[in-house]
Every structure is written in structure tokens, then in C-alpha cells.
MARMAR-336878 format. One record per residue (C-alpha): residue number from 0; z, y, x. Coordinates in steps of 0.1 Angstrom, whole numbers, plus 5000, padded with zeros to 4 digits. Example, Ala and Ser with C-alpha at 12.3 -4.5 7.8 and 13.67 -1.06 7.14 Angstrom:
<atom><nr>0</nr><z>5078</z><y>4955</y><x>5123</x></atom>
<atom><nr>1</nr><z>5071</z><y>4989</y><x>5137</x></atom>
This chain:
<atom><nr>0</nr><z>3202</z><y>1108</y><x>9494</x></atom>
<atom><nr>1</nr><z>3199</z><y>1077</y><x>9512</x></atom>
<atom><nr>2</nr><z>3220</z><y>1052</y><x>9502</x></atom>
<atom><nr>3</nr><z>3230</z><y>1022</y><x>9521</x></atom>
<atom><nr>4</nr><z>3229</z><y>0983</y><x>9513</x></atom>
<atom><nr>5</nr><z>3244</z><y>0956</y><x>9536</x></atom>
<atom><nr>6</nr><z>3219</z><y>0958</y><x>9556</x></atom>
<atom><nr>7</nr><z>3231</z><y>0978</y><x>9584</x></atom>
<atom><nr>8</nr><z>3203</z><y>1002</y><x>9594</x></atom>
<atom><nr>9</nr><z>3208</z><y>1036</y><x>9590</x></atom>
<atom><nr>10</nr><z>3183</z><y>1067</y><x>9577</x></atom>
<atom><nr>11</nr><z>3169</z><y>1090</y><x>9610</x></atom>
<atom><nr>12</nr><z>3195</z><y>1116</y><x>9614</x></atom>
<atom><nr>13</nr><z>3170</z><y>1140</y><x>9607</x></atom>
<atom><nr>14</nr><z>3174</z><y>1133</y><x>9570</x></atom>
<atom><nr>15</nr><z>3207</z><y>1144</y><x>9568</x></atom>
<atom><nr>16</nr><z>3213</z><y>1175</y><x>9546</x></atom>
<atom><nr>17</nr><z>3220</z><y>1213</y><x>9557</x></atom>
<atom><nr>18</nr><z>3262</z><y>1200</y><x>9556</x></atom>
<atom><nr>19</nr><z>3250</z><y>1170</y><x>9576</x></atom>
<atom><nr>20</nr><z>3259</z><y>1144</y><x>9552</x></atom>
<atom><nr>21</nr><z>3230</z><y>1113</y><x>9556</x></atom>
<atom><nr>22</nr><z>3238</z><y>1087</y><x>9542</x></atom>
<atom><nr>23</nr><z>3267</z><y>1072</y><x>9513</x></atom>
<atom><nr>24</nr><z>3274</z><y>1036</y><x>9511</x></atom>
<atom><nr>25</nr><z>3278</z><y>1004</y><x>9532</x></atom>
<atom><nr>26</nr><z>3309</z><y>0995</y><x>9546</x></atom>
<atom><nr>27</nr><z>3329</z><y>1001</y><x>9578</x></atom>
<atom><nr>28</nr><z>3324</z><y>0968</y><x>9600</x></atom>
<atom><nr>29</nr><z>3324</z><y>0970</y><x>9633</x></atom>
<atom><nr>30</nr><z>3286</z><y>0962</y><x>9639</x></atom>
<atom><nr>31</nr><z>3283</z><y>0993</y><x>9614</x></atom>
<atom><nr>32</nr><z>3303</z><y>1018</y><x>9629</x></atom>
<atom><nr>33</nr><z>3286</z><y>1008</y><x>9665</x></atom>
<atom><nr>34</nr><z>3255</z><y>1012</y><x>9654</x></atom>
<atom><nr>35</nr><z>3265</z><y>1046</y><x>9638</x></atom>
<atom><nr>36</nr><z>3280</z><y>1059</y><x>9669</x></atom>
<atom><nr>37</nr><z>3256</z><y>1049</y><x>9691</x></atom>
<atom><nr>38</nr><z>3234</z><y>1072</y><x>9667</x></atom>
<atom><nr>39</nr><z>3253</z><y>1099</y><x>9663</x></atom>
<atom><nr>40</nr><z>3268</z><y>1091</y><x>9627</x></atom>
<atom><nr>41</nr><z>3303</z><y>1091</y><x>9613</x></atom>
<atom><nr>42</nr><z>3321</z><y>1083</y><x>9584</x></atom>
<atom><nr>43</nr><z>3338</z><y>1106</y><x>9567</x></atom>
<atom><nr>44</nr><z>3353</z><y>1106</y><x>9530</x></atom>
<atom><nr>45</nr><z>3379</z><y>1110</y><x>9506</x></atom>
<atom><nr>46</nr><z>3403</z><y>1086</y><x>9485</x></atom>
<atom><nr>47</nr><z>3382</z><y>1071</y><x>9455</x></atom>
<atom><nr>48</nr><z>3349</z><y>1083</y><x>9475</x></atom>
<atom><nr>49</nr><z>3323</z><y>1055</y><x>9486</x></atom>
<atom><nr>50</nr><z>3316</z><y>1059</y><x>9524</x></atom>
<atom><nr>51</nr><z>3303</z><y>1089</y><x>9536</x></atom>
<atom><nr>52</nr><z>3280</z><y>1091</y><x>9565</x></atom>
<atom><nr>53</nr><z>3274</z><y>1128</y><x>9586</x></atom>
<atom><nr>54</nr><z>3258</z><y>1138</y><x>9618</x></atom>
<atom><nr>55</nr><z>3259</z><y>1177</y><x>9614</x></atom>
<atom><nr>56</nr><z>3233</z><y>1200</y><x>9630</x></atom>
<atom><nr>57</nr><z>3243</z><y>1221</y><x>9648</x></atom>
<atom><nr>58</nr><z>3268</z><y>1196</y><x>9664</x></atom>
<atom><nr>59</nr><z>3305</z><y>1207</y><x>9682</x></atom>
<atom><nr>60</nr><z>3307</z><y>1194</y><x>9715</x></atom>
<atom><nr>61</nr><z>3328</z><y>1197</y><x>9748</x></atom>
<atom><nr>62</nr><z>3313</z><y>1191</y><x>9781</x></atom>
<atom><nr>63</nr><z>3343</z><y>1179</y><x>9803</x></atom>
<atom><nr>64</nr><z>3333</z><y>1203</y><x>9836</x></atom>
<atom><nr>65</nr><z>3333</z><y>1236</y><x>9807</x></atom>
<atom><nr>66</nr><z>3374</z><y>1227</y><x>9795</x></atom>
<atom><nr>67</nr><z>3392</z><y>1256</y><x>9794</x></atom>
<atom><nr>68</nr><z>3431</z><y>1259</y><x>9799</x></atom>
<atom><nr>69</nr><z>3447</z><y>1291</y><x>9793</x></atom>
<atom><nr>70</nr><z>3477</z><y>1307</y><x>9818</x></atom>
<atom><nr>71</nr><z>3503</z><y>1295</y><x>9791</x></atom>
<atom><nr>72</nr><z>3485</z><y>1263</y><x>9784</x></atom>
<atom><nr>73</nr><z>3488</z><y>1254</y><x>9823</x></atom>
<atom><nr>74</nr><z>3525</z><y>1267</y><x>9824</x></atom>
<atom><nr>75</nr><z>3531</z><y>1237</y><x>9794</x></atom>
<atom><nr>76</nr><z>3513</z><y>1210</y><x>9814</x></atom>
<atom><nr>77</nr><z>3534</z><y>1217</y><x>9849</x></atom>
<atom><nr>78</nr><z>3567</z><y>1226</y><x>9830</x></atom>
<atom><nr>79</nr><z>3578</z><y>1191</y><x>9818</x></atom>
<atom><nr>80</nr><z>3579</z><y>1191</y><x>9785</x></atom>
<atom><nr>81</nr><z>3560</z><y>1167</y><x>9778</x></atom>
<atom><nr>82</nr><z>3549</z><y>1135</y><x>9790</x></atom>
<atom><nr>83</nr><z>3511</z><y>1118</y><x>9785</x></atom>
<atom><nr>84</nr><z>3504</z><y>1087</y><x>9784</x></atom>
<atom><nr>85</nr><z>3467</z><y>1064</y><x>9770</x></atom>
<atom><nr>86</nr><z>3469</z><y>1033</y><x>9746</x></atom>
<atom><nr>87</nr><z>3505</z><y>1030</y><x>9744</x></atom>
<atom><nr>88</nr><z>3510</z><y>1042</y><x>9704</x></atom>
<atom><nr>89</nr><z>3474</z><y>1037</y><x>9693</x></atom>
<atom><nr>90</nr><z>3488</z><y>1024</y><x>9659</x></atom>
<atom><nr>91</nr><z>3512</z><y>1048</y><x>9658</x></atom>
<atom><nr>92</nr><z>3489</z><y>1077</y><x>9667</x></atom>
<atom><nr>93</nr><z>3463</z><y>1070</y><x>9641</x></atom>
<atom><nr>94</nr><z>3490</z><y>1066</y><x>9612</x></atom>
<atom><nr>95</nr><z>3507</z><y>1102</y><x>9623</x></atom>
<atom><nr>96</nr><z>3465</z><y>1115</y><x>9621</x></atom>
<atom><nr>97</nr><z>3473</z><y>1100</y><x>9585</x></atom>
<atom><nr>98</nr><z>3504</z><y>1116</y><x>9573</x></atom>
<atom><nr>99</nr><z>3506</z><y>1148</y><x>9594</x></atom>
<atom><nr>100</nr><z>3503</z><y>1177</y><x>9571</x></atom>
<atom><nr>101</nr><z>3469</z><y>1200</y><x>9576</x></atom>
<atom><nr>102</nr><z>3470</z><y>1237</y><x>9564</x></atom>
<atom><nr>103</nr><z>3443</z><y>1245</y><x>9536</x></atom>
<atom><nr>104</nr><z>3439</z><y>1205</y><x>9537</x></atom>
<atom><nr>105</nr><z>3448</z><y>1182</y><x>9507</x></atom>
<atom><nr>106</nr><z>3456</z><y>1144</y><x>9513</x></atom>
<atom><nr>107</nr><z>3434</z><y>1128</y><x>9539</x></atom>
<atom><nr>108</nr><z>3405</z><y>1113</y><x>9549</x></atom>
<atom><nr>109</nr><z>3419</z><y>1083</y><x>9572</x></atom>
<atom><nr>110</nr><z>3421</z><y>1060</y><x>9541</x></atom>
<atom><nr>111</nr><z>3437</z><y>1020</y><x>9549</x></atom>
<atom><nr>112</nr><z>3402</z><y>1008</y><x>9554</x></atom>
<atom><nr>113</nr><z>3394</z><y>1034</y><x>9583</x></atom>
<atom><nr>114</nr><z>3433</z><y>1025</y><x>9600</x></atom>
<atom><nr>115</nr><z>3422</z><y>0989</y><x>9599</x></atom>
<atom><nr>116</nr><z>3384</z><y>0993</y><x>9611</x></atom>
<atom><nr>117</nr><z>3398</z><y>1017</y><x>9638</x></atom>
<atom><nr>118</nr><z>3425</z><y>0993</y><x>9648</x></atom>
<atom><nr>119</nr><z>3401</z><y>0965</y><x>9654</x></atom>
<atom><nr>120</nr><z>3378</z><y>0987</y><x>9675</x></atom>
<atom><nr>121</nr><z>3413</z><y>0997</y><x>9697</x></atom>
<atom><nr>122</nr><z>3421</z><y>0954</y><x>9703</x></atom>
<atom><nr>123</nr><z>3382</z><y>0954</y><x>9714</x></atom>
<atom><nr>124</nr><z>3392</z><y>0984</y><x>9739</x></atom>
<atom><nr>125</nr><z>3362</z><y>1007</y><x>9719</x></atom>
<atom><nr>126</nr><z>3385</z><y>1032</y><x>9699</x></atom>
<atom><nr>127</nr><z>3420</z><y>1047</y><x>9725</x></atom>
<atom><nr>128</nr><z>3441</z><y>1069</y><x>9716</x></atom>
<atom><nr>129</nr><z>3462</z><y>1092</y><x>9740</x></atom>
<atom><nr>130</nr><z>3493</z><y>1107</y><x>9738</x></atom>
<atom><nr>131</nr><z>3522</z><y>1136</y><x>9743</x></atom>
<atom><nr>132</nr><z>3557</z><y>1122</y><x>9742</x></atom>
<atom><nr>133</nr><z>3592</z><y>1147</y><x>9740</x></atom>
<atom><nr>134</nr><z>3618</z><y>1132</y><x>9746</x></atom>
<atom><nr>135</nr><z>3613</z><y>1099</y><x>9745</x></atom>
<atom><nr>136</nr><z>3597</z><y>1105</y><x>9708</x></atom>
<atom><nr>137</nr><z>3557</z><y>1105</y><x>9704</x></atom>
<atom><nr>138</nr><z>3552</z><y>1142</y><x>9701</x></atom>
<atom><nr>139</nr><z>3512</z><y>1142</y><x>9695</x></atom>
<atom><nr>140</nr><z>3481</z><y>1127</y><x>9702</x></atom>
<atom><nr>141</nr><z>3447</z><y>1117</y><x>9695</x></atom>
<atom><nr>142</nr><z>3423</z><y>1088</y><x>9688</x></atom>
<atom><nr>143</nr><z>3382</z><y>1084</y><x>9691</x></atom>
<atom><nr>144</nr><z>3357</z><y>1056</y><x>9699</x></atom>
<atom><nr>145</nr><z>3344</z><y>1054</y><x>9736</x></atom>
<atom><nr>146</nr><z>3310</z><y>1043</y><x>9744</x></atom>
<atom><nr>147</nr><z>3294</z><y>1042</y><x>9778</x></atom>
<atom><nr>148</nr><z>3302</z><y>1077</y><x>9790</x></atom>
<atom><nr>149</nr><z>3304</z><y>1095</y><x>9754</x></atom>
<atom><nr>150</nr><z>3340</z><y>1100</y><x>9738</x></atom>
<atom><nr>151</nr><z>3333</z><y>1104</y><x>9698</x></atom>
<atom><nr>152</nr><z>3367</z><y>1122</y><x>9690</x></atom>
<atom><nr>153</nr><z>3379</z><y>1111</y><x>9656</x></atom>
<atom><nr>154</nr><z>3415</z><y>1134</y><x>9649</x></atom>
<atom><nr>155</nr><z>3447</z><y>1144</y><x>9663</x></atom>
<atom><nr>156</nr><z>3481</z><y>1154</y><x>9654</x></atom>
<atom><nr>157</nr><z>3510</z><y>1177</y><x>9667</x></atom>
<atom><nr>158</nr><z>3546</z><y>1174</y><x>9656</x></atom>
<atom><nr>159</nr><z>3554</z><y>1196</y><x>9684</x></atom>
<atom><nr>160</nr><z>3536</z><y>1236</y><x>9696</x></atom>
<atom><nr>161</nr><z>3512</z><y>1224</y><x>9718</x></atom>
<atom><nr>162</nr><z>3517</z><y>1186</y><x>9716</x></atom>
<atom><nr>163</nr><z>3480</z><y>1172</y><x>9709</x></atom>
<atom><nr>164</nr><z>3469</z><y>1201</y><x>9732</x></atom>
<atom><nr>165</nr><z>3487</z><y>1189</y><x>9763</x></atom>
<atom><nr>166</nr><z>3472</z><y>1152</y><x>9750</x></atom>
<atom><nr>167</nr><z>3438</z><y>1166</y><x>9748</x></atom>
<atom><nr>168</nr><z>3436</z><y>1181</y><x>9780</x></atom>
<atom><nr>169</nr><z>3450</z><y>1158</y><x>9797</x></atom>
<atom><nr>170</nr><z>3429</z><y>1133</y><x>9786</x></atom>
<atom><nr>171</nr><z>3398</z><y>1152</y><x>9792</x></atom>
<atom><nr>172</nr><z>3406</z><y>1155</y><x>9826</x></atom>
<atom><nr>173</nr><z>3411</z><y>1118</y><x>9834</x></atom>
<atom><nr>174</nr><z>3381</z><y>1110</y><x>9811</x></atom>
<atom><nr>175</nr><z>3356</z><y>1137</y><x>9833</x></atom>
<atom><nr>176</nr><z>3376</z><y>1115</y><x>9866</x></atom>
<atom><nr>177</nr><z>3357</z><y>1085</y><x>9853</x></atom>
<atom><nr>178</nr><z>3325</z><y>1099</y><x>9846</x></atom>
<atom><nr>179</nr><z>3323</z><y>1108</y><x>9806</x></atom>
<atom><nr>180</nr><z>3294</z><y>1132</y><x>9805</x></atom>
<atom><nr>181</nr><z>3303</z><y>1144</y><x>9767</x></atom>
<atom><nr>182</nr><z>3329</z><y>1148</y><x>9741</x></atom>
<atom><nr>183</nr><z>3318</z><y>1151</y><x>9704</x></atom>
<atom><nr>184</nr><z>3341</z><y>1169</y><x>9684</x></atom>
<atom><nr>185</nr><z>3320</z><y>1162</y><x>9656</x></atom>
<atom><nr>186</nr><z>3327</z><y>1193</y><x>9633</x></atom>
<atom><nr>187</nr><z>3338</z><y>1233</y><x>9646</x></atom>
<atom><nr>188</nr><z>3378</z><y>1237</y><x>9646</x></atom>
<atom><nr>189</nr><z>3390</z><y>1275</y><x>9667</x></atom>
<atom><nr>190</nr><z>3413</z><y>1250</y><x>9681</x></atom>
<atom><nr>191</nr><z>3388</z><y>1235</y><x>9701</x></atom>
<atom><nr>192</nr><z>3368</z><y>1263</y><x>9708</x></atom>
<atom><nr>193</nr><z>3398</z><y>1272</y><x>9725</x></atom>
<atom><nr>194</nr><z>3398</z><y>1247</y><x>9748</x></atom>
<atom><nr>195</nr><z>3359</z><y>1254</y><x>9755</x></atom>
<atom><nr>196</nr><z>3341</z><y>1231</y><x>9726</x></atom>
<atom><nr>197</nr><z>3305</z><y>1247</y><x>9718</x></atom>
<atom><nr>198</nr><z>3279</z><y>1238</y><x>9694</x></atom>
<atom><nr>199</nr><z>3243</z><y>1225</y><x>9706</x></atom>
<atom><nr>200</nr><z>3212</z><y>1213</y><x>9689</x></atom>
<atom><nr>201</nr><z>3211</z><y>1180</y><x>9674</x></atom>
<atom><nr>202</nr><z>3182</z><y>1168</y><x>9689</x></atom>
<atom><nr>203</nr><z>3196</z><y>1176</y><x>9722</x></atom>
<atom><nr>204</nr><z>3230</z><y>1154</y><x>9712</x></atom>
<atom><nr>205</nr><z>3208</z><y>1127</y><x>9701</x></atom>
<atom><nr>206</nr><z>3192</z><y>1129</y><x>9740</x></atom>
<atom><nr>207</nr><z>3228</z><y>1127</y><x>9757</x></atom>
<atom><nr>208</nr><z>3237</z><y>1096</y><x>9733</x></atom>
<atom><nr>209</nr><z>3204</z><y>1076</y><x>9742</x></atom>
<atom><nr>210</nr><z>3209</z><y>1084</y><x>9782</x></atom>
<atom><nr>211</nr><z>3246</z><y>1079</y><x>9779</x></atom>
<atom><nr>212</nr><z>3247</z><y>1052</y><x>9759</x></atom>
<atom><nr>213</nr><z>3233</z><y>1015</y><x>9770</x></atom>
């Protein structure tokens, strides 16, 4: 296991273990986070644990052109039940991602230092949010990191049925218009698989990062 020091470096991603854990330690400084994402590495750890850095193999991603929208979701997109925005409530989105109750999951990985770090990235225009509103209230959303032509999804939440899907689908369509080539979903979820996400080889993922992040 690789233990990080104050030096802003990471080991080769091929050193990750079978679960994708690459390194432990370090901090969530802006410099370290930007280097991590450029290499396809992300932080994910529980309260009272040191920072853990991951680079899973294979990698779960969505190519925007492969987005799948079911007939039922197309109805939701068209019926006016939600309103879509980008970067209108980043603070509230990340706070809801932290506090929302999730099935088969105790607690949250979104610690106060995580909120602080990604809020700083948001102020720099690097971390972004997408929101779904219902009757003027925030009903769902997601946030992540946008670097070059890659969007790295971090977390999403939903207070109303289909709210997070509504935000995600609209956001993917917007990203595609902007020329975004890949959406990193990190690890498998059935929710995102239903929307077209799939596994790719980590080597291929790294090649995509190198080609699309300057």
C-alpha cells in the first residue's frame, strides 16, 4: 500500500489493489485534487479514516452519445414536472448529497473537509452542479468535477422520484453540446447502467484522460 506524504505525487494507477484502492493519506488540497483527477484518481473515505485514493479497474463510465432515455423518463422530461438548472445551488446540492438517506449505506463519505475542498473548486469554476426543481424547491441534483472534455461525477441525490435522473439526463445532453467526450461514473450502479453507463478497461480510460485533459 502506498502512503502519501506532503509531496503532491501519486503512484502509477496500475499499483491499485483489486478493489481499486491506490493510496492512503495526503490531503484534499486543490493542487492534489487536480493532479488526482487528471490521472483518474478520486478520494473516497469514511469518517475517522485517513483520505483514501481510488482508481478502479475496470472503470464505470458513460459516453454521452450512448445515453439511454426510457419512454417513461422521456415523459418526465416533457411533462414539466421538474425544472433544470446548472450551478444555481452548488452548496445545497453537496449538502443534500451528504445528508440524504441511502439504501444499504450507513453514514456518508462527504466529510466537512470534502465540502470545503469541492466548494473551493466550484468557486474556481471546476466543480459544477446540476439541479432539478419541483414547485420552486430543490428536488434532486448532482455535482462533480469538469476538466477539459471530461466530467467526473461525484455524487447525486433525489428527494422526489426521478428528480436525479431528470437532472442527470439534462446535464449529459448539455455536456454533449459542449463537446464533453466522457462522463466518469467511477464505480458501478444499476441506476447509471440503466442510463447507458458501462465498464471500460482502466488503460483505455487513462488514454481518454490523456487525450482530453490538457
